[in-house]
C-alpha positions as CSV (number, residue, x, y, z in Angstrom):
1,M,12.9,27.8,-53.4
2,S,9.2,26.4,-54.4
3,H,11.5,23.5,-56.2
4,F,13.2,22.2,-52.8
5,N,9.9,22.5,-51.0
6,T,7.9,20.5,-53.3
7,N,11.5,18.0,-53.2
8,F,11.2,18.1,-49.4
9,Q,6.8,16.9,-48.8
10,M,7.4,14.8,-51.1
11,R,10.2,13.0,-49.2
12,L,9.1,13.2,-46.6
13,I,5.0,11.5,-47.2
14,A,8.1,9.5,-48.8
15,L,9.2,8.6,-45.3
16,A,6.2,8.3,-43.6
17,L,4.6,5.5,-46.2
18,A,7.3,4.2,-45.6
19,V,7.3,3.6,-41.6
20,A,3.9,3.3,-42.0
21,G,4.5,0.3,-44.4
22,L,7.4,-1.0,-42.1
23,Q,5.0,-1.1,-38.6
24,A,2.2,-3.0,-40.6
25,C,4.8,-6.0,-41.1
26,A,5.6,-5.6,-37.7
27,F,2.2,-6.7,-36.6
28,V,2.1,-9.3,-34.7
29,S,-1.2,-10.5,-33.7
30,S,-2.7,-13.3,-31.1
31,Q,-3.9,-16.3,-33.7
32,S,-0.4,-16.4,-35.7
33,V,1.8,-17.0,-31.7
34,Y,-0.3,-18.8,-31.4
35,E,-0.1,-21.1,-34.6
36,G,3.5,-20.3,-34.1
37,I,3.6,-22.3,-29.8
38,R,0.8,-24.7,-31.8
39,G,3.0,-25.4,-34.3
40,A,6.1,-25.8,-32.6
41,E,4.6,-28.3,-29.7
42,K,3.7,-30.8,-33.1
43,T,7.0,-30.6,-34.7
44,K,8.7,-31.9,-30.6
45,T,7.1,-34.7,-31.9
46,T,7.3,-35.3,-34.3
47,G,9.2,-38.6,-36.1
48,T,9.6,-40.1,-32.5
49,T,6.3,-42.5,-31.3
50,Q,5.6,-39.7,-28.6
51,T,1.5,-38.3,-29.4
52,P,1.7,-35.2,-28.5
53,A,-1.3,-34.0,-26.5
54,A,-2.6,-31.9,-30.0
55,L,-3.5,-28.4,-29.3
56,P,-6.8,-27.3,-30.5
57,N,-7.0,-24.4,-33.3
58,Y,-7.5,-20.8,-32.4
59,D,-10.6,-21.0,-33.4
60,R,-11.7,-23.5,-30.0
61,Y,-9.0,-21.6,-28.1
62,E,-10.6,-18.3,-27.8
63,K,-13.7,-20.5,-27.5
64,E,-12.6,-21.9,-24.6
65,R,-11.5,-18.8,-23.4
66,E,-14.4,-16.7,-23.4
67,V,-16.2,-19.6,-21.6
68,L,-14.0,-19.5,-18.7
69,K,-13.9,-16.2,-18.9
70,K,-17.0,-16.1,-17.6
């Protein structure tokens, strides 16, 4: 019976670690979303004569947002 209990505990720990690891992979930050949109906007005008209204990098964007909040 002791072997079963130890095996069960090890499986439970492995499952908990796997779930925690998967949640870390699914974390999406505001910065990654912004940079994704910025990249998509940049690629829309690639190969055309149209110049994109360049979006600022995330740090500048965040500073502008903070100023507007005040």
